[in-house]
C-alpha positions in Angstrom: -60.0 -8.3 31.5 -58.5 -7.4 28.2 -55.9 -8.9 25.9 -52.6 -7.2 25.6 -52.4 -8.0 21.9 -55.3 -8.1 19.4 -54.5 -9.8 16.1 -56.9 -8.6 13.4 -56.9 -11.0 10.5 -58.5 -9.2 7.5 -59.2 -11.8 4.9 -60.5 -12.0 1.4 -63.2 -14.7 0.8 -62.2 -18.3 0.2 -58.8 -18.0 1.8 -57.5 -20.2 4.7 -58.7 -17.8 7.3 -60.7 -20.4 9.2 -57.7 -22.7 9.3 -55.6 -19.8 10.6 -58.2 -19.3 13.3 -58.0 -22.9 14.3 -54.2 -22.7 14.3 -54.2 -19.8 16.8 -56.8 -21.5 18.9 -54.2 -24.1 19.7 -52.1 -21.5 21.7 -52.6 -21.5 25.4 -52.3 -17.7 25.5 -54.9 -17.0 22.8 -58.7 -16.6 22.5 -60.2 -16.7 19.0 -63.4 -15.2 17.7 -65.0 -16.0 14.4 -66.0 -12.9 12.4 -67.5 -10.8 15.2 -68.4 -8.0 12.9 -70.3 -10.1 10.4 -73.8 -9.4 11.7 -73.3 -5.6 11.9 -72.1 -5.6 8.3 -74.9 -7.9 7.1 -77.5 -5.6 8.7 -76.3 -2.7 6.5 -76.6 -4.8 3.4 -80.1 -6.3 3.0 -79.3 -7.0 -0.7 -76.7 -9.6 0.5 -78.5 -12.9 0.8 -77.4 -15.6 3.3 -79.2 -18.8 4.2 -78.5 -18.0 7.9 -79.2 -14.3 7.7 -82.1 -14.1 10.1 -80.6 -16.5 12.6 -77.4 -14.4 12.7 -79.1 -11.0 13.0 -81.4 -12.2 15.8 -78.6 -13.5 17.9 -76.1 -10.6 17.4 -75.4 -7.0 18.3 -76.0 -5.0 15.1 -74.2 -1.8 16.1 -70.7 -2.2 14.8 -69.3 0.4 17.1 -70.7 -1.3 20.2 -69.2 -4.6 18.9 -65.8 -2.9 18.6 -66.0 -1.5 22.1 -66.8 -4.9 23.5 -64.0 -6.6 21.6 -61.4 -4.3 23.0 -62.4 -5.4 26.5 -62.2 -9.2 25.8 -59.5 -11.8 25.7 -57.2 -13.4 28.3 -55.6 -10.9 30.7 -52.2 -10.2 29.3 -52.8 -12.6 26.5 -53.8 -12.6 22.8 -57.2 -12.1 21.2 -57.3 -13.4 17.6 -60.1 -11.9 15.5 -61.0 -13.4 12.2 -62.7 -10.9 9.8 -63.6 -10.8 6.2 -62.2 -7.5 4.8 -65.6 -5.9 3.9 -66.7 -6.1 7.6 -64.5 -3.0 8.3 -67.0 -0.8 6.4 -67.7 2.4 8.3 -65.4 1.3 11.2 -62.0 2.5 9.9 -61.8 5.2 12.5 -62.5 3.0 15.5 -60.0 1.8 18.1 -60.0 -1.6 16.4 -57.9 0.1 13.7 -56.1 2.8 15.6 -55.3 1.2 19.0 -51.7 0.4 19.6 -52.8 -3.0 21.0 -54.0 -4.1 17.6 -51.9 -5.6 14.9 -53.2 -6.2 11.4 -52.6 -9.1 9.1 -54.1 -9.2 5.6 -54.8 -12.5 3.9 -55.3 -12.7 0.1 -55.3 -15.4 -2.6 -52.8 -16.0 -5.3 -55.5 -17.5 -7.5 -58.0 -14.7 -7.0 -60.4 -16.0 -9.5 -61.1 -18.9 -7.1 -62.3 -16.3 -4.5 -65.0 -15.2 -6.9 -66.5 -18.4 -8.3 -66.9 -20.5 -5.2 -69.3 -18.5 -3.1 -72.4 -20.7 -3.6 -75.4 -20.9 -1.3 -77.0 -17.6 -2.2 -74.0 -15.3 -1.8 -73.7 -13.7 -5.2 -70.2 -12.7 -6.3 -69.8 -9.0 -6.5 -67.0 -6.4 -6.1 -68.4 -5.7 -2.6 -68.4 -9.4 -1.7 -64.9 -9.8 -2.9 -63.6 -7.5 -0.1 -60.6 -6.4 -2.1 -61.6 -2.7 -2.3 -62.1 -2.7 1.5 -58.7 -4.4 2.0 -57.0 -1.7 0.0 -58.8 1.1 1.8 -57.9 -0.3 5.2 -54.3 -0.9 4.2 -54.1 2.7 3.0 -55.7 3.9 6.3 -53.1 2.1 8.3 -50.3 3.5 6.2 -51.6 7.0 6.9 -51.6 6.2 10.6 -48.0 5.1 10.4 -49.0 1.5 11.2 -47.2 -1.4 9.7 -49.5 -4.1 8.3 -48.5 -7.6 7.2 -49.9 -9.0 3.9 -49.7 -12.8 3.4 -50.9 -15.2 0.7 -53.3 -18.0 1.5 -51.5 -20.5 -0.8 -48.2 -19.8 1.0 -49.7 -20.6 4.3 -51.2 -23.9 3.1 -47.9 -25.0 1.4 -45.4 -23.6 4.0 -47.3 -23.2 7.3 -44.4 -23.3 9.6 -42.6 -20.5 7.8 -45.6 -18.3 7.4 -47.0 -18.8 10.9 -43.6 -17.8 12.3 -43.8 -14.6 10.3 -47.4 -13.8 11.4 -46.5 -14.4 15.0 -43.4 -12.3 14.7 -45.5 -9.4 13.4 -47.6 -9.7 16.6 -44.5 -9.9 18.8 -45.0 -13.6 19.6 -43.1 -16.8 19.2 -44.7 -19.5 17.1 -46.1 -22.4 19.1 -45.6 -25.8 17.3 -49.1 -26.7 18.5 -50.4 -24.2 15.8 -49.5 -26.7 13.0 -52.4 -29.1 13.8 -55.8 -29.3 15.4 -58.5 -31.9 15.9 -61.0 -32.4 13.0 -64.6 -31.5 13.3 -66.7 -28.4 14.3 -65.4 -26.0 17.0 -67.4 -24.3 19.7 -66.2 -20.9 18.5 -67.3 -21.5 14.9 -69.9 -19.0 13.6 -73.5 -20.0 12.8 -72.5 -20.0 9.1 -69.9 -22.8 9.6 -72.1 -25.6 8.4 -72.4 -23.8 5.1 -68.8 -23.0 4.5 -66.4 -25.1 6.7 -66.8 -28.6 5.3 -63.1 -28.8 4.2 -61.6 -27.3 7.3 -63.8 -29.5 9.5 -62.3 -32.5 7.7 -58.8 -31.3 8.3 -56.3 -31.7 11.1 -53.8 -29.2 9.5 -53.3 -26.8 6.7 -52.7 -29.2 3.9 -56.0 -30.9 4.2 -58.0 -27.7 4.6 -57.3 -26.3 1.2 -60.6 -26.9 -0.5 -60.7 -24.6 -3.5 -56.9 -24.0 -3.4 -56.3 -27.0 -5.6 -59.5 -27.7 -7.3 -59.6 -26.7 -11.0 -62.6 -24.5 -11.9 -64.4 -23.2 -14.9 -64.8 -19.4 -14.9 -68.2 -18.2 -16.2 -68.2 -15.1 -18.4 -69.9 -12.9 -15.8 -67.1 -13.8 -13.3 -64.5 -12.9 -15.9 -66.1 -9.4 -16.1 -66.0 -9.2 -12.3 -62.4 -10.3 -12.3 -61.5 -7.3 -14.4 -62.9 -5.1 -11.6 -61.2 -7.0 -8.8 -57.8 -7.4 -10.3 -56.5 -3.8 -9.6 -57.3 -4.1 -5.9 -56.0 -7.6 -5.6 -52.8 -6.8 -7.4 -52.2 -3.8 -5.0 -52.4 -6.2 -2.0 -50.5 -9.1 -3.5 -47.6 -6.8 -4.5 -47.2 -6.0 -0.8 -47.3 -9.6 0.4 -44.4 -11.2 2.3 -43.9 -14.5 0.4 -42.8 -17.8 1.8 -40.0 -18.3 -0.8 -38.4 -15.0 0.4 -38.7 -15.9 4.0 -37.1 -19.3 3.3 -34.2 -17.7 1.5 -35.2 -19.2 -1.9 -35.8 -15.8 -3.6 -33.9 -12.6 -3.1 -36.8 -10.2 -4.0 -36.4 -6.9 -5.8 -33.8 -5.5 -3.4 -31.1 -7.9 -4.6 -27.9 -7.2 -6.4 -25.7 -8.4 -9.3 -22.2 -9.4 -8.1 -19.2 -9.1 -10.4 -19.0 -8.3 -14.1 -19.6 -5.3 -16.3 -23.0 -4.6 -14.8 -22.2 -5.1 -11.1 -24.5 -3.1 -8.9 -26.4 -3.1 -5.6 -30.1 -2.2 -5.9 -30.7 1.3 -4.7 -33.8 1.4 -2.4 -35.1 4.5 -4.3 -35.7 2.2 -7.3 -38.6 0.5 -5.5 -40.6 3.7 -5.8 -39.4 4.8 -9.3 -42.0 5.9 -11.8 -41.8 4.2 -15.3 -42.9 5.9 -18.4 -45.2 3.9 -20.7 -46.6 5.1 -24.1 -49.5 2.9 -25.1 -49.5 2.5 -28.8 -53.3 1.9 -29.1 -54.5 5.0 -27.2 -51.4 7.1 -27.8 -51.4 8.0 -24.1 -48.1 8.4 -22.2 -48.4 7.7 -18.5 -46.1 7.5 -15.5 -46.7 4.4 -13.5 -45.1 3.2 -10.2 -42.6 0.4 -10.9 -44.6 -2.1 -8.9 -47.6 -1.5 -11.2 -45.8 -1.1 -14.5 -46.6 -3.6 -17.2 -47.3 -4.1 -20.9 -49.7 -6.6 -22.3 -48.8 -10.3 -22.7 -49.9 -9.7 -26.3 -47.3 -7.0 -26.9 -44.9 -7.8 -29.7 -41.9 -7.3 -27.5 -43.0 -10.0 -25.1 -44.4 -12.4 -27.7 -41.7 -12.2 -30.3 -38.8 -10.0 -29.1 -40.0 -7.7 -31.9 -38.4 -4.3 -31.2 -35.2 -2.5 -30.2 -33.8 -0.7 -27.2 -31.2 1.8 -26.0 -29.3 2.2 -22.8 -28.8 5.9 -21.8 -27.0 7.6 -18.9 -28.3 10.7 -17.1 -25.3 12.6 -15.8 -25.3 16.1 -14.2 -28.8 16.6 -15.4 -27.9 15.7 -19.0 -28.9 12.7 -21.2 -25.4 11.7 -22.4 -25.1 11.3 -26.1 -28.8 11.2 -26.6 -28.7 12.2 -30.2 -26.5 9.3 -31.1 -28.7 6.9 -29.1 -32.0 8.1 -30.6 -30.5 8.1 -34.1 -29.4 4.5 -33.7 -32.9 3.6 -32.3 -34.6 5.1 -35.3 -32.2 3.4 -37.6 -33.2 0.1 -36.0 -36.9 1.0 -36.4 -36.3 1.6 -40.1 -34.5 -1.7 -40.5 -37.3 -3.6 -38.6 -40.0 -1.7 -40.6 -41.6 -0.4 -37.4 -43.3 2.9 -38.2 -42.7 5.4 -35.5 -45.6 7.8 -35.0 -43.6 10.1 -32.7 -40.6 12.3 -33.5 -37.2 12.0 -31.9 -37.9 15.1 -29.9 -41.1 13.6 -28.6 -39.2 10.5 -27.5 -36.8 12.8 -25.7 -39.7 14.6 -24.0 -41.0 11.2 -22.7 -37.5 10.4 -21.3 -37.1 13.8 -19.7 -40.7 13.7 -18.3 -39.9 10.4 -16.6 -36.6 11.4 -15.1 -38.0 14.8 -14.0 -40.9 13.2 -12.3 -38.5 10.9 -10.4 -36.4 13.9 -9.3 -33.4 12.4 -11.0 -30.2 14.3 -11.9 -27.3 11.9 -12.2 -26.2 8.4 -11.5 -29.1 7.1 -13.5 -29.2 4.4 -16.1 -32.2 4.5 -18.5 -33.6 1.6 -20.6 -35.5 3.0 -23.5 -37.5 0.2 -25.2 -39.7 0.3 -28.3 -41.7 -2.7 -29.5 -43.9 -3.0 -32.6 -46.9 -2.8 -30.4 -50.0 -4.8 -29.3 -51.0 -7.9 -31.2 -54.5 -9.1 -32.0 -53.2 -12.7 -31.5 -49.8 -14.3 -31.0 -48.6 -14.1 -34.6 -45.5 -12.8 -36.3 -47.1 -10.8 -39.1 -47.1 -7.0 -38.7 -50.7 -7.1 -40.0 -51.7 -8.5 -36.7 -50.5 -5.4 -34.9 -53.0 -3.0 -33.4 -52.1 0.7 -33.3 -48.5 2.1 -33.0 -45.4 1.1 -31.2 -45.2 0.6 -27.4 -42.6 2.8 -25.8 -41.3 2.2 -22.3 -38.8 4.3 -20.3 -37.3 2.6 -17.3 -34.9 4.9 -15.2 -33.0 3.5 -12.3 -30.6 4.9 -9.8 -27.7 2.7 -10.8 -24.0 3.4 -10.9 -21.1 1.2 -12.0 -18.9 -0.4 -9.3 -15.7 1.6 -8.8 -14.0 -1.6 -7.7 -14.8 -3.4 -11.0 -13.6 -0.4 -13.0 -10.3 -0.6 -11.3 -9.7 -4.3 -10.7 -11.3 -5.5 -13.9 -13.1 -8.6 -15.1 -12.3 -12.1 -16.5 -13.7 -13.3 -19.9 -14.1 -16.7 -21.4 -14.5 -17.4 -25.1 -18.0 -18.4 -26.0 -19.0 -21.4 -28.1 -21.8 -19.2 -29.4 -20.8 -17.2 -32.5 -22.1 -13.8 -33.6 -24.6 -14.1 -36.4 -24.1 -12.9 -39.9 -25.9 -9.7 -40.8 -28.3 -11.6 -43.0 -29.3 -13.7 -40.0 -29.6 -11.1 -37.3 -28.0 -7.8 -38.1 -25.6 -6.9 -35.1 -26.1 -3.2 -35.9 -29.6 -3.5 -34.4 -29.9 -3.4 -30.7 -32.9 -5.8 -30.9 -35.0 -7.1 -28.1 -34.3 -10.7 -29.1 -30.9 -11.4 -27.4 -31.0 -15.2 -27.3 -27.4 -15.7 -28.6 -26.0 -13.1 -26.2 -27.9 -14.6 -23.3 -26.6 -18.1 -24.1 -23.1 -16.7 -24.1 -23.8 -14.9 -20.8 -25.1 -18.2 -19.3 -21.9 -19.9 -20.5 -19.8 -17.3 -18.7 -21.7 -17.4 -15.5 -21.8 -21.2 -15.3 -18.1 -21.3 -16.0 -17.2 -18.9 -13.3 -16.4 -15.9 -15.5 -17.9 -12.4 -15.8 -18.6 -12.2 -19.5 -18.1 -14.0 -22.8 -15.8 -13.0 -25.6 -17.7 -13.9 -28.8 -16.2 -14.7 -32.2 -17.6 -14.0 -35.7 -18.5 -16.8 -38.1 -14.8 -16.8 -39.5 -13.4 -17.2 -36.0 -12.1 -13.6 -35.5 -12.8 -11.8 -32.3 -16.1 -9.8 -32.6 -17.4 -8.5 -29.3 -18.7 -9.5 -25.9 -22.2 -10.6 -24.9 -23.1 -7.2 -23.5 -20.2 -4.9 -24.2 -17.7 -4.0 -27.0 -14.2 -5.3 -26.8 -10.9 -3.4 -27.4 -7.3 -4.3 -26.9 -4.0 -2.5 -26.8 -0.7 -3.8 -28.2 2.6 -1.8 -28.4 0.7 1.5 -27.9 -1.8 0.7 -30.7 -5.5 0.6 -29.8 -7.2 -2.2 -31.7 -10.9 -2.8 -32.1 -12.7 -5.4 -34.2 -14.6 -4.1 -37.2 -18.3 -3.4 -36.8 -19.2 -6.2 -39.2 -20.4 -8.5 -36.3 -21.0 -6.2 -33.4 -23.2 -3.4 -32.3 -22.0 0.0 -33.4 -21.3 1.0 -29.8 -21.6 4.7 -28.9 -19.3 4.3 -25.9 -16.9 2.2 -28.1 -16.8 5.0 -30.7 -16.2 7.7 -28.0 -13.3 5.6 -26.6 -11.7 5.3 -30.1 -12.1 9.0 -30.7 -10.6 9.8 -27.3 -7.6 7.5 -28.0 -6.9 9.3 -31.3 -7.1 12.7 -29.5 -4.6 11.3 -26.9 -2.2 10.5 -29.7 -2.6 6.8 -29.9 -2.8 5.0 -33.2 -6.2 3.4 -33.6 -7.0 0.5 -35.9 -10.2 -1.3 -36.7 -9.5 -4.7 -38.2 -10.0 -8.5 -37.7 -7.8 -10.2 -35.2 -7.6 -13.6 -33.6 -7.6 -15.0 -30.1 -3.9 -15.6 -30.3 -3.4 -11.8 -30.7 -5.7 -11.2 -27.8 -3.8 -13.5 -25.5 -0.6 -11.5 -26.4 -2.2 -8.1 -25.8 -0.7 -5.6 -23.4 -4.1 -4.5 -22.2 -7.7 -5.3 -23.0 -10.9 -3.5 -21.9 -14.6 -3.6 -22.7 -16.9 -0.6 -23.2 -20.6 0.1 -22.6 -23.0 2.8 -21.7 -23.4 1.6 -18.1 -19.8 1.5 -17.0 -17.8 3.3 -19.7 -14.6 1.3 -19.8 -13.8 -1.8 -17.7 -10.3 -3.5 -17.8 -10.1 -7.2 -18.7 -7.4 -8.9 -16.7 -7.7 -12.5 -18.0 -9.3 -14.4 -20.9 -9.8 -18.1 -20.9 -7.6 -18.4 -17.8 -4.7 -16.5 -19.4 -3.5 -13.4 -17.8 -3.6 -10.3 -20.0 -0.5 -8.0 -19.7 0.4 -7.7 -16.1 -3.0 -8.9 -14.9 -4.3 -5.5 -13.8 -5.7 -2.3 -15.3 -3.3 -0.9 -17.9 -2.2 2.7 -18.3 -4.0 3.2 -21.6 -7.2 1.9 -20.1 -6.8 4.1 -17.1 -6.2 7.2 -19.2 -9.2 6.5 -21.4 -11.4 6.0 -18.4 -10.3 9.4 -17.1 -10.8 11.1 -20.5 -14.2 9.5 -20.9 -15.2 10.8 -17.5 -14.1 14.3 -18.5 -16.1 14.0 -21.8 -19.2 13.1 -19.9 -18.8 16.1 -17.5 -18.6 18.4 -20.5 -21.8 17.2 -22.1 
């Protein structure tokens, strides 16, 4: 007799693996086994103390390969065999049929609070990298990927808090329907518990379901210094697994995940699946090293000036036909901001360009790419404003994405609402600096979204039209192209290109203050930005602009701007 489906649960320590075993034991079609590879693994590690060590070794087969062979012949005929394992037990068995057989499905169980996996061993089991199991989990996951096998990663805390949702997903992975009986069980010891159960299973024995079986899931714990050192070793492996976890919030439709999209507005886009694997360039200001890091792993320190204080500046750059559009203008503006913020750049403009090009080249990017180039003052010794608390040189980040503006938005346009949030005076926050701190613009953006509009039109302190929360604003009246002065707006590179193109096309161009009343009476309005070029504005504050559609001047400038980009 042999099961038609074998579910291998590969767990990190101190997860809800025993509760999951009890859950699957409630199914009429399933036989469960508690850590059948434990003894064979323990026999290979005499340094790993256990109070039940001799009892377990005397009663068990110690040849792991023989154990695997016997497991493959067990289980209810045509039914399910559920095998609970701790991840490290797979050691030296990665090439066996337990991994490679098509009858076997694999579920990985990890913790959200990984530190709790390390400090709650007790009873003679010392916390080590080996005991944590995380390196073995990563190795097995990689092995399954090489074999073309799909593994499921789940988080223990999700199962405890949302058992119905997570059990359904685990069963689906095994080709099963969830049985409602899996949500509860009788308290107390089970006949299939391992000999170690009296040392580890106190909480789950007292439970009749997942919520009461949590144990260390909710208990606050002090982390000793030696465990903090171990945590540094474990974190990279744990983070690898957790990034691949299917989370309860996503399954319940409460979170869209990284594959989502932005609907409407100047930055409408649908996430390109290639972006999940994009490499991000990071220059560490302390070591001076520039590295390319997978998007899922890319991060800067929580003590970085940009994160702590919004202390830095950024540029948005397009890659088009293999060329970085208007790169000189962008990098000049960036260095002007660095000078204004008194951030000392230890790299040249050409070296910055090399970082950007190295990143796009590594990703095989040629066009249809939007790049966010970010520079912060660098790492802080402590959360404090003073530049004296900065360690090393600026942090530089290059984030390239396959991202193109929506053709529909560029034709049909957007609707604006006037913001109650004003642009700041230059002696408050100079609008010429594309600074990381964007609180006022974000407040305006929130106002627009919550009011059902795409973007906010922002006024200066005197009440004149200044700009939008993420783009520059231009209007057309009687054939004259009118732009607000740059006193209270970013000196937009796309904005300047549009004004230059308008002059070349024979239009009169004026830069002056104007009011909302003039805007309401405009023949055309449009906004400009690096991402989309020019986007028509068809209504402001509920008032139709012109004929309520893209105007001819806007259309012509869009065409001329596209031709200009092609010539770069």
